[in-house]
Backbone as CSV, one residue per row, in Angstrom:
resi,resn,N_x,N_y,N_z,CA_x,CA_y,CA_z,C_x,C_y,C_z
1,UNK,-6.722,19.346,-18.621,-7.884,18.771,-19.277,-8.532,17.732,-18.352
2,UNK,-9.786,17.942,-18.009,-10.517,16.997,-17.174,-11.179,15.969,-18.085
3,UNK,-10.774,14.717,-17.988,-11.160,13.719,-18.981,-12.666,13.445,-19.000
4,UNK,-13.317,13.536,-17.873,-14.745,13.217,-17.839,-15.595,14.275,-18.553
5,UNK,-15.010,15.443,-18.838,-15.737,16.510,-19.539,-15.536,16.466,-21.053
6,UNK,-14.707,15.523,-21.524,-14.358,15.481,-22.941,-15.348,14.641,-23.752
7,UNK,-15.312,14.848,-25.071,-16.136,14.077,-25.998,-15.221,13.163,-26.804
8,UNK,-15.682,11.948,-27.024,-14.845,10.895,-27.600,-14.073,11.286,-28.864
9,UNK,-14.717,11.769,-29.922,-13.954,12.060,-31.153,-12.844,13.088,-30.931
10,UNK,-13.177,14.145,-30.162,-12.192,15.204,-29.888,-11.041,14.685,-29.035
11,UNK,-11.372,13.868,-28.048,-10.353,13.332,-27.146,-9.383,12.433,-27.892
12,UNK,-9.891,11.593,-28.791,-9.016,10.704,-29.556,-8.082,11.492,-30.471
13,UNK,-8.560,12.597,-30.992,-7.727,13.454,-31.843,-6.593,14.076,-31.032
14,UNK,-6.927,14.528,-29.810,-5.919,15.131,-28.928,-4.836,14.123,-28.578
15,UNK,-5.254,12.899,-28.242,-4.302,11.848,-27.869,-3.416,11.455,-29.053
16,UNK,-4.013,11.404,-30.236,-3.272,11.012,-31.443,-2.282,12.090,-31.872
17,UNK,-2.644,13.340,-31.638,-1.825,14.466,-32.086,-0.555,14.621,-31.257
18,UNK,-0.665,14.384,-29.935,0.473,14.616,-29.047,0.454,13.625,-27.894
19,UNK,1.635,13.163,-27.481,1.720,12.254,-26.339,1.205,12.963,-25.089
20,UNK,0.314,12.303,-24.386,-0.329,12.895,-23.223,0.160,12.269,-21.918
21,UNK,0.021,13.038,-20.842,0.314,12.543,-19.499,-1.007,12.459,-18.736
22,UNK,-1.363,11.275,-18.261,-2.565,11.097,-17.472,-2.228,11.234,-15.990
23,UNK,-3.108,11.868,-15.253,-2.907,12.066,-13.816,-4.047,11.381,-13.067
24,UNK,-3.683,10.461,-12.153,-4.678,9.729,-11.372,-4.525,10.086,-9.889
25,UNK,-5.460,10.832,-9.317,-5.408,11.114,-7.877,-5.983,9.934,-7.088
26,UNK,-5.346,9.609,-5.966,-5.817,8.520,-5.114,-5.964,9.045,-3.688
27,UNK,-7.151,8.928,-3.129,-7.396,9.457,-1.788,-7.846,8.402,-0.808
28,UNK,-8.766,8.776,0.070,-9.337,7.844,1.046,-10.590,8.465,1.650
29,UNK,-11.379,7.623,2.322,-12.539,8.075,3.081,-12.316,7.633,4.520
30,UNK,-12.032,8.594,5.398,-11.701,8.260,6.785,-11.891,9.473,7.684
31,UNK,-11.944,9.211,8.969,-12.110,10.284,9.946,-10.957,11.280,9.898
32,UNK,-11.300,12.537,10.099,-10.283,13.591,10.213,-10.641,14.521,11.364
33,UNK,-10.830,13.894,12.526,-11.180,14.676,13.703,-12.613,15.187,13.630
34,UNK,-13.015,16.020,14.589,-14.390,16.524,14.633,-14.661,17.705,13.719
35,UNK,-13.609,18.261,13.085,-13.775,19.517,12.336,-13.598,19.396,10.830
36,UNK,-13.083,18.252,10.354,-12.871,18.066,8.915,-13.734,16.918,8.401
37,UNK,-14.216,17.006,7.155,-15.042,15.939,6.590,-14.220,14.679,6.313
38,UNK,-14.903,13.550,6.237,-14.219,12.275,6.000,-13.637,12.192,4.584
39,UNK,-14.013,13.123,3.734,-13.494,13.151,2.358,-12.201,13.948,2.224
40,UNK,-11.633,14.393,3.336,-10.492,15.317,3.328,-9.345,14.875,2.420
41,UNK,-8.865,13.645,2.574,-7.729,13.184,1.760,-8.041,13.244,0.269
42,UNK,-9.244,12.798,-0.086,-9.650,12.811,-1.494,-9.830,14.237,-2.002
43,UNK,-10.387,15.109,-1.170,-10.599,16.506,-1.566,-9.274,17.207,-1.856
44,UNK,-8.313,17.018,-0.957,-7.023,17.698,-1.107,-6.256,17.183,-2.325
45,UNK,-6.168,15.861,-2.465,-5.392,15.313,-3.584,-6.050,15.642,-4.919
46,UNK,-7.379,15.753,-4.932,-8.076,16.143,-6.158,-7.716,17.559,-6.552
47,UNK,-7.708,18.466,-5.590,-7.366,19.863,-5.874,-5.932,19.990,-6.380
48,UNK,-5.024,19.282,-5.743,-3.623,19.322,-6.167,-3.479,18.754,-7.572
49,UNK,-4.185,17.665,-7.863,-4.126,17.051,-9.196,-4.707,17.984,-10.264
50,UNK,-5.759,18.709,-9.920,-6.348,19.679,-10.858,-5.327,20.753,-11.195
51,UNK,-4.716,21.319,-10.161,-3.722,22.385,-10.364,-2.520,21.869,-11.156
52,UNK,-2.095,20.641,-10.862,-0.957,20.056,-11.561,-1.285,19.813,-13.028
53,UNK,-2.485,19.322,-13.299,-2.880,19.054,-14.688,-2.904,20.343,-15.498
54,UNK,-3.318,21.430,-14.863,-3.331,22.728,-15.542,-1.910,23.212,-15.819
55,UNK,-1.023,22.953,-14.871,0.354,23.446,-14.994,1.167,22.681,-16.033
56,UNK,0.949,21.352,-16.117,1.747,20.550,-17.052,0.940,20.113,-18.275
57,UNK,-0.289,20.640,-18.367,-1.174,20.312,-19.493,-1.426,18.803,-19.573
58,UNK,-1.770,18.214,-18.429,-2.037,16.780,-18.372,-3.522,16.474,-18.453
59,UNK,-3.839,15.205,-18.568,-5.231,14.752,-18.602,-5.594,14.224,-17.214
60,UNK,-6.540,14.884,-16.582,-6.927,14.517,-15.219,-8.020,13.454,-15.219
61,UNK,-7.737,12.315,-14.596,-8.721,11.253,-14.451,-9.503,11.429,-13.150
62,UNK,-10.691,10.806,-13.037,-11.462,10.889,-11.790,-10.667,10.335,-10.614
63,UNK,-10.856,10.924,-9.465,-10.164,10.493,-8.251,-10.658,9.121,-7.788
64,UNK,-9.704,8.276,-7.396,-10.061,7.029,-6.708,-10.251,7.407,-5.240
65,UNK,-11.490,7.463,-4.801,-11.798,7.998,-3.473,-11.555,7.022,-2.330
66,UNK,-11.543,5.738,-2.631,-11.384,4.745,-1.570,-9.932,4.292,-1.442
67,UNK,-9.459,4.215,-0.201,-8.096,3.783,0.052,-8.053,2.792,1.202
68,UNK,-6.876,2.647,1.801,-6.690,1.708,2.904,-6.556,2.496,4.202
69,UNK,-7.599,2.450,5.024,-7.631,3.260,6.248,-8.031,2.455,7.477
70,UNK,-7.788,1.167,7.438,-8.199,0.301,8.548,-7.585,0.709,9.883
71,UNK,-6.439,1.381,9.841,-5.760,1.772,11.075,-6.572,2.778,11.892
72,UNK,-7.601,3.380,11.272,-8.417,4.374,11.982,-9.583,3.753,12.758
73,UNK,-9.866,2.496,12.543,-10.941,1.828,13.273,-10.672,1.857,14.784
74,UNK,-11.650,2.108,15.650,-13.085,2.176,15.379,-13.599,3.534,14.931
75,UNK,-12.702,4.507,14.707,-13.157,5.739,14.054,-13.638,5.372,12.649
76,UNK,-14.498,6.187,12.079,-15.110,5.819,10.799,-14.110,5.810,9.652
77,UNK,-14.193,4.775,8.843,-13.409,4.694,7.604,-14.089,3.721,6.656
78,UNK,-13.967,3.973,5.351,-14.432,3.047,4.327,-13.201,2.570,3.571
79,UNK,-12.762,1.359,3.886,-11.501,0.863,3.348,-11.692,-0.276,2.353
80,UNK,-10.755,-0.349,1.423,-10.695,-1.478,0.506,-9.407,-2.250,0.789
81,UNK,-9.297,-3.440,0.255,-8.086,-4.232,0.452,-6.925,-3.638,-0.338
82,UNK,-5.718,-3.873,0.133,-4.532,-3.393,-0.583,-4.496,-3.945,-1.999
83,UNK,-4.874,-5.209,-2.133,-4.865,-5.846,-3.451,-5.911,-5.228,-4.376
84,UNK,-7.002,-4.731,-3.803,-8.058,-4.108,-4.611,-7.576,-2.807,-5.222
85,UNK,-6.931,-1.979,-4.425,-6.399,-0.703,-4.937,-5.330,-0.958,-5.985
86,UNK,-4.432,-1.892,-5.687,-3.360,-2.217,-6.622,-3.921,-2.719,-7.954
87,UNK,-4.927,-3.602,-7.875,-5.527,-4.169,-9.080,-6.305,-3.113,-9.858
88,UNK,-6.985,-2.225,-9.155,-7.736,-1.155,-9.808,-6.805,-0.265,-10.624
89,UNK,-5.690,0.105,-10.029,-4.713,0.939,-10.739,-4.109,0.194,-11.926
90,UNK,-3.863,-1.089,-11.727,-3.321,-1.923,-12.803,-4.261,-1.931,-14.007
91,UNK,-5.549,-2.111,-13.741,-6.547,-2.150,-14.816,-6.689,-0.802,-15.513
92,UNK,-6.713,0.283,-14.725,-6.844,1.621,-15.309,-5.657,1.940,-16.205
93,UNK,-4.466,1.622,-15.731,-3.253,1.930,-16.502,-3.187,1.107,-17.791
94,UNK,-3.590,-0.149,-17.722,-3.637,-0.980,-18.931,-4.620,-0.393,-19.939
95,UNK,-5.737,0.090,-19.443,-6.743,0.690,-20.314,-6.230,1.987,-20.937
96,UNK,-5.500,2.771,-20.159,-4.916,4.009,-20.685,-3.944,3.721,-21.825
97,UNK,-3.112,2.707,-21.645,-2.144,2.337,-22.681,-2.864,1.908,-23.959
98,UNK,-3.926,1.134,-23.828,-4.703,0.712,-25.000,-5.278,1.904,-25.753
99,UNK,-5.540,2.970,-25.001,-6.101,4.183,-25.601,-5.029,5.184,-26.028
100,UNK,-3.771,4.755,-25.966,-2.694,5.590,-26.480,-2.012,6.497,-25.482
101,UNK,-2.247,6.265,-24.181,-1.597,7.076,-23.141,-0.762,6.167,-22.250
102,UNK,0.544,6.292,-22.351,1.432,5.420,-21.581,2.174,6.170,-20.474
103,UNK,2.125,7.499,-20.493,2.778,8.295,-19.451,1.736,8.643,-18.382
104,UNK,1.984,8.153,-17.178,0.975,8.251,-16.120,1.602,8.711,-14.807
105,UNK,0.951,9.692,-14.175,1.342,10.158,-12.845,0.252,9.763,-11.865
106,UNK,0.621,9.057,-10.817,-0.327,8.722,-9.760,0.005,9.606,-8.563
107,UNK,-0.954,10.429,-8.151,-0.741,11.335,-7.024,-1.492,10.770,-5.819
108,UNK,-0.747,10.379,-4.806,-1.324,9.756,-3.619,-1.616,10.793,-2.539
109,UNK,-2.810,10.650,-1.907,-3.194,11.596,-0.868,-3.361,10.986,0.509
110,UNK,-2.972,9.716,0.671,-3.171,9.060,1.969,-2.030,8.103,2.284
111,UNK,-1.471,8.242,3.489,-0.312,7.449,3.906,-0.606,5.947,3.865
112,UNK,-1.802,5.552,4.260,-2.147,4.132,4.320,-2.153,3.423,2.981
113,UNK,-2.109,4.198,1.892,-2.095,3.610,0.541,-0.702,3.186,0.087
114,UNK,0.328,3.560,0.830,1.702,3.391,0.356,2.071,1.942,0.028
115,UNK,1.730,1.004,0.904,2.086,-0.405,0.659,1.447,-0.921,-0.625
116,UNK,0.183,-0.565,-0.832,-0.525,-1.001,-2.035,0.104,-0.389,-3.288
117,UNK,0.502,0.867,-3.201,1.114,1.546,-4.347,2.490,0.955,-4.672
118,UNK,3.211,0.549,-3.638,4.508,-0.096,-3.855,4.320,-1.434,-4.571
119,UNK,3.314,-2.175,-4.150,3.009,-3.464,-4.772,2.624,-3.270,-6.237
120,UNK,1.803,-2.272,-6.494,1.406,-1.961,-7.870,2.616,-1.564,-8.710
121,UNK,3.487,-0.756,-8.138,4.661,-0.256,-8.857,5.578,-1.390,-9.288
122,UNK,5.648,-2.427,-8.471,6.499,-3.581,-8.785,5.919,-4.410,-9.937
123,UNK,4.595,-4.304,-10.151,3.927,-5.126,-11.162,3.656,-4.374,-12.473
124,UNK,4.049,-3.111,-12.556,3.726,-2.333,-13.755,4.442,-2.895,-14.983
125,UNK,3.831,-2.717,-16.128,4.346,-3.265,-17.390,5.448,-2.377,-17.983
126,UNK,6.271,-2.973,-18.837,7.386,-2.251,-19.444,6.923,-1.127,-20.372
127,UNK,5.736,-1.287,-20.947,5.248,-0.267,-21.875,4.532,0.889,-21.160
128,UNK,4.580,0.871,-19.825,3.963,1.927,-19.034,5.029,2.783,-18.352
129,UNK,4.966,4.066,-18.566,5.875,5.005,-17.902,5.109,5.631,-16.742
130,UNK,5.161,4.966,-15.603,4.351,5.376,-14.455,5.236,5.856,-13.307
131,UNK,4.866,7.017,-12.757,5.540,7.530,-11.566,4.500,7.778,-10.489
132,UNK,4.853,7.467,-9.247,3.941,7.622,-8.119,4.503,8.653,-7.148
133,UNK,3.693,9.647,-6.821,4.119,10.704,-5.915,3.111,10.853,-4.772
134,UNK,3.586,10.876,-3.533,2.745,11.220,-2.391,2.929,12.715,-2.156
135,UNK,1.860,13.484,-2.311,1.996,14.942,-2.414,2.638,15.590,-1.194
136,UNK,2.452,15.005,0.002,2.980,15.643,1.211,4.509,15.637,1.256
137,UNK,5.128,14.821,0.425,6.587,14.795,0.371,7.141,15.978,-0.419
138,UNK,6.268,16.768,-1.005,6.682,17.880,-1.856,6.309,19.234,-1.254
139,UNK,6.235,19.268,0.090,6.048,20.525,0.806,7.199,20.706,1.789
140,UNK,7.550,21.941,2.049,8.699,22.238,2.916,8.263,22.401,4.368
141,UNK,7.559,21.392,4.851,7.114,21.407,6.243,6.674,19.993,6.619
142,UNK,6.559,19.762,7.916,6.168,18.430,8.387,4.655,18.279,8.286
143,UNK,4.209,17.141,7.776,2.783,16.920,7.584,2.126,16.480,8.892
144,UNK,0.796,16.454,8.899,0.047,16.041,10.080,-1.236,15.328,9.642
145,UNK,-2.110,15.084,10.578,-3.420,14.505,10.237,-4.487,15.339,10.936
146,UNK,-5.201,16.133,10.127,-6.230,17.044,10.643,-5.637,18.128,11.542
147,UNK,-4.323,18.330,11.421,-3.644,19.370,12.189,-3.569,20.680,11.409
148,UNK,-2.533,21.457,11.680,-2.405,22.782,11.066,-2.304,22.726,9.542
149,UNK,-1.485,21.808,9.030,-1.271,21.718,7.580,-2.530,21.262,6.858
150,UNK,-3.058,20.120,7.260,-4.206,19.555,6.545,-5.458,20.439,6.687
151,UNK,-5.631,21.038,7.854,-6.769,21.931,8.053,-6.627,23.191,7.207
152,UNK,-5.418,23.713,7.106,-5.169,24.894,6.266,-5.453,24.577,4.800
153,UNK,-5.045,23.401,4.360,-5.315,22.985,2.988,-6.814,22.942,2.723
154,UNK,-7.557,22.379,3.661,-9.012,22.283,3.489,-9.680,23.659,3.550
155,UNK,-9.187,24.551,4.392,-9.739,25.907,4.457,-9.567,26.631,3.126
156,UNK,-8.487,26.270,2.409,-8.204,26.911,1.124,-9.095,26.409,0.001
157,UNK,-9.649,25.209,0.150,-10.384,24.611,-0.978,-11.827,24.228,-0.662
158,UNK,-12.229,24.265,0.618,-13.540,23.738,0.988,-14.275,24.642,1.975
159,UNK,-15.590,24.592,1.915,-16.434,25.327,2.870,-16.986,24.386,3.938
160,UNK,-16.467,23.170,3.955,-16.991,22.158,4.869,-16.209,22.049,6.179
161,UNK,-15.268,22.963,6.403,-14.469,22.931,7.630,-15.230,23.617,8.765
162,UNK,-15.299,22.970,9.911,-15.979,23.545,11.075,-14.940,23.889,12.136
163,UNK,-14.389,25.091,12.046,-13.307,25.491,12.956,-13.765,25.613,14.409
164,UNK,-15.065,25.741,14.639,-15.569,25.819,16.008,-15.326,24.506,16.755
165,UNK,-15.198,23.421,16.001,-14.967,22.107,16.608,-13.486,21.701,16.590
166,UNK,-12.634,22.562,16.039,-11.206,22.234,15.934,-10.535,22.244,17.303
167,UNK,-9.864,21.143,17.629,-9.152,21.031,18.901,-7.776,20.400,18.685
168,UNK,-6.862,20.737,19.558,-5.522,20.168,19.476,-5.589,18.658,19.657
169,UNK,-4.689,17.966,18.942,-4.597,16.521,19.075,-3.232,16.116,19.585
170,UNK,-2.794,14.935,19.223,-1.470,14.457,19.633,-0.383,15.287,18.959
171,UNK,0.646,15.674,19.739,1.744,16.472,19.195,3.083,15.877,19.612
172,UNK,4.057,16.046,18.752,5.378,15.432,18.974,6.401,16.409,19.542
173,UNK,5.949,17.568,19.958,6.874,18.572,20.503,7.681,18.009,21.671
174,UNK,8.992,18.146,21.582,9.869,17.690,22.656,10.227,16.220,22.596
175,UNK,9.697,15.501,21.628,9.986,14.072,21.507,11.215,13.837,20.636
176,UNK,11.964,12.791,20.922,13.132,12.438,20.119,12.684,11.742,18.840
177,UNK,13.598,11.645,17.861,13.279,10.965,16.602,12.919,9.497,16.852
178,UNK,13.595,8.894,17.814,13.335,7.494,18.143,11.922,7.337,18.707
179,UNK,11.529,8.261,19.577,10.195,8.218,20.179,9.110,8.440,19.121
180,UNK,9.372,9.390,18.226,8.419,9.692,17.159,8.264,8.496,16.229
181,UNK,9.386,7.837,15.920,9.363,6.655,15.055,8.522,5.545,15.691
182,UNK,8.656,5.375,16.986,7.903,4.350,17.717,6.406,4.668,17.681
183,UNK,6.067,5.935,17.871,4.676,6.370,17.844,4.089,6.198,16.434
184,UNK,4.888,6.510,15.414,4.448,6.355,14.015,4.060,4.904,13.725
185,UNK,4.861,3.976,14.204,4.588,2.558,13.981,3.286,2.141,14.660
186,UNK,3.054,2.686,15.853,1.819,2.382,16.563,0.617,2.963,15.821
187,UNK,0.772,4.185,15.311,-0.312,4.860,14.591,-0.693,4.117,13.316
188,UNK,0.294,3.483,12.692,0.024,2.728,11.466,-0.809,1.480,11.743
189,UNK,-0.783,1.021,12.999,-1.590,-0.136,13.402,-2.923,0.307,14.001
190,UNK,-2.857,1.360,14.833,-4.072,1.865,15.484,-3.918,3.358,15.755
191,UNK,-4.494,4.162,14.901,-4.414,5.614,15.062,-5.085,6.086,16.358
192,UNK,-6.250,5.542,16.726,-6.915,5.980,17.957,-6.101,5.750,19.229
193,UNK,-5.189,4.761,19.211,-4.360,4.517,20.385,-3.339,5.636,20.594
194,UNK,-3.060,6.387,19.530,-2.109,7.498,19.612,-2.826,8.795,19.959
195,UNK,-3.971,9.019,19.331,-4.701,10.263,19.560,-6.186,9.996,19.770
196,UNK,-6.673,10.379,20.903,-8.048,10.090,21.270,-9.103,10.812,20.459
197,UNK,-8.754,11.972,19.874,-9.759,12.712,19.102,-9.546,12.622,17.586
198,UNK,-8.611,11.757,17.145,-8.394,11.557,15.715,-7.560,12.615,15.051
199,UNK,-6.944,13.495,15.851,-6.143,14.598,15.305,-4.679,14.425,15.684
200,UNK,-3.799,14.582,14.686,-2.348,14.582,14.938,-1.857,15.984,14.577
201,UNK,-1.627,16.807,15.591,-1.201,18.185,15.352,-2.176,19.170,15.986
202,UNK,-2.018,20.437,15.635,-2.842,21.505,16.196,-3.508,22.306,15.082
203,UNK,-4.819,22.109,14.878,-5.514,22.798,13.794,-6.039,24.185,14.165
204,UNK,-5.893,24.591,15.411,-6.589,25.782,15.905,-6.117,27.088,15.277
205,UNK,-4.907,27.117,14.761,-4.389,28.349,14.152,-4.215,28.211,12.637
206,UNK,-4.961,27.316,12.045,-4.874,27.090,10.598,-5.489,28.253,9.829
207,UNK,-5.064,28.383,8.561,-5.594,29.477,7.740,-5.632,29.091,6.268
208,UNK,-6.583,29.678,5.549,-6.688,29.445,4.111,-5.463,30.003,3.390
209,UNK,-4.903,31.082,3.924,-3.706,31.688,3.319,-2.549,30.700,3.312
210,UNK,-2.341,30.030,4.453,-1.284,29.016,4.530,-1.607,27.862,3.597
211,UNK,-2.860,27.470,3.540,-3.266,26.371,2.671,-2.965,26.650,1.215
212,UNK,-3.279,27.850,0.756,-2.999,28.230,-0.640,-1.497,28.238,-0.913
213,UNK,-0.728,28.676,0.071,0.731,28.702,-0.069,1.287,27.288,-0.220
214,UNK,0.770,26.356,0.587,1.231,24.968,0.542,0.857,24.324,-0.788
215,UNK,-0.368,24.559,-1.252,-0.806,23.988,-2.530,0.098,24.460,-3.666
216,UNK,0.382,25.735,-3.698,1.249,26.282,-4.741,2.636,25.651,-4.683
217,UNK,3.151,25.502,-3.478,4.466,24.897,-3.249,4.494,23.455,-3.746
218,UNK,3.488,22.684,-3.370,3.409,21.270,-3.749,3.291,21.119,-5.262
219,UNK,2.403,21.894,-5.868,2.175,21.802,-7.310,3.440,22.168,-8.085
220,UNK,4.118,23.217,-7.671,5.361,23.626,-8.346,6.427,22.542,-8.234
221,UNK,6.551,21.944,-7.059,7.558,20.898,-6.857,7.210,19.630,-7.640
222,UNK,5.934,19.290,-7.695,5.514,18.120,-8.470,5.721,18.345,-9.963
223,UNK,5.478,19.557,-10.426,5.656,19.881,-11.838,7.138,19.752,-12.218
224,UNK,8.015,20.208,-11.348,9.462,20.093,-11.597,9.868,18.628,-11.659
225,UNK,9.358,17.840,-10.705,9.682,16.419,-10.673,9.165,15.710,-11.908
226,UNK,7.990,16.090,-12.363,7.401,15.485,-13.563,8.223,15.794,-14.796
227,UNK,8.699,17.009,-14.894,9.525,17.405,-16.048,10.833,16.636,-16.060
228,UNK,11.395,16.414,-14.879,12.647,15.647,-14.788,12.400,14.193,-15.200
229,UNK,11.235,13.690,-14.821,10.900,12.295,-15.095,10.668,12.060,-16.580
230,UNK,9.969,12.981,-17.203,9.574,12.763,-18.580,10.356,13.622,-19.557
């Protein structure tokens, strides 16, 4: 159920009749190389949240499109403060509880949001049953940034991908776990210092078929986790 399409009297009846689960997707607006739109994180997490809401019969809230992406500067990003995201979620969840919905799933689509989500999670109220999931943790493969995985996901859901501009970016092939960990820490401070074209991985062999497979995998795993939680 997409909440923005509902009518007030009918929606209140649905909420009163049965306990509902609200789903809040959280994305970001930031560079994703020369071939993917800056809305990529928000686009992907929105699609996953839609599929999840259909699978578990949840109420889908509008996506929070702005996240914390300062690490991508001077590449383009529209970022908010960590405290702003945390406070926004706090206010939305309080409002949901007042309206009779206390079971809430927050689906995160951007790595840079993690600190803010942790801060929010520590401040949640006792009357709120909130779980936070970063969707990339629910796929059986290593994630990237504008690489094979993320590009495949976008090919599956969007017509805005320009594969003619897709080029290989920074890759960890042959690197030790220690080296990768060191690079990850640097990327969290300055992504451009790690990869000159804003890409982590190789998008050149991406496919919509792989993207659809990953989405199905993620949604199924999130649905299982949600059932265990609630």
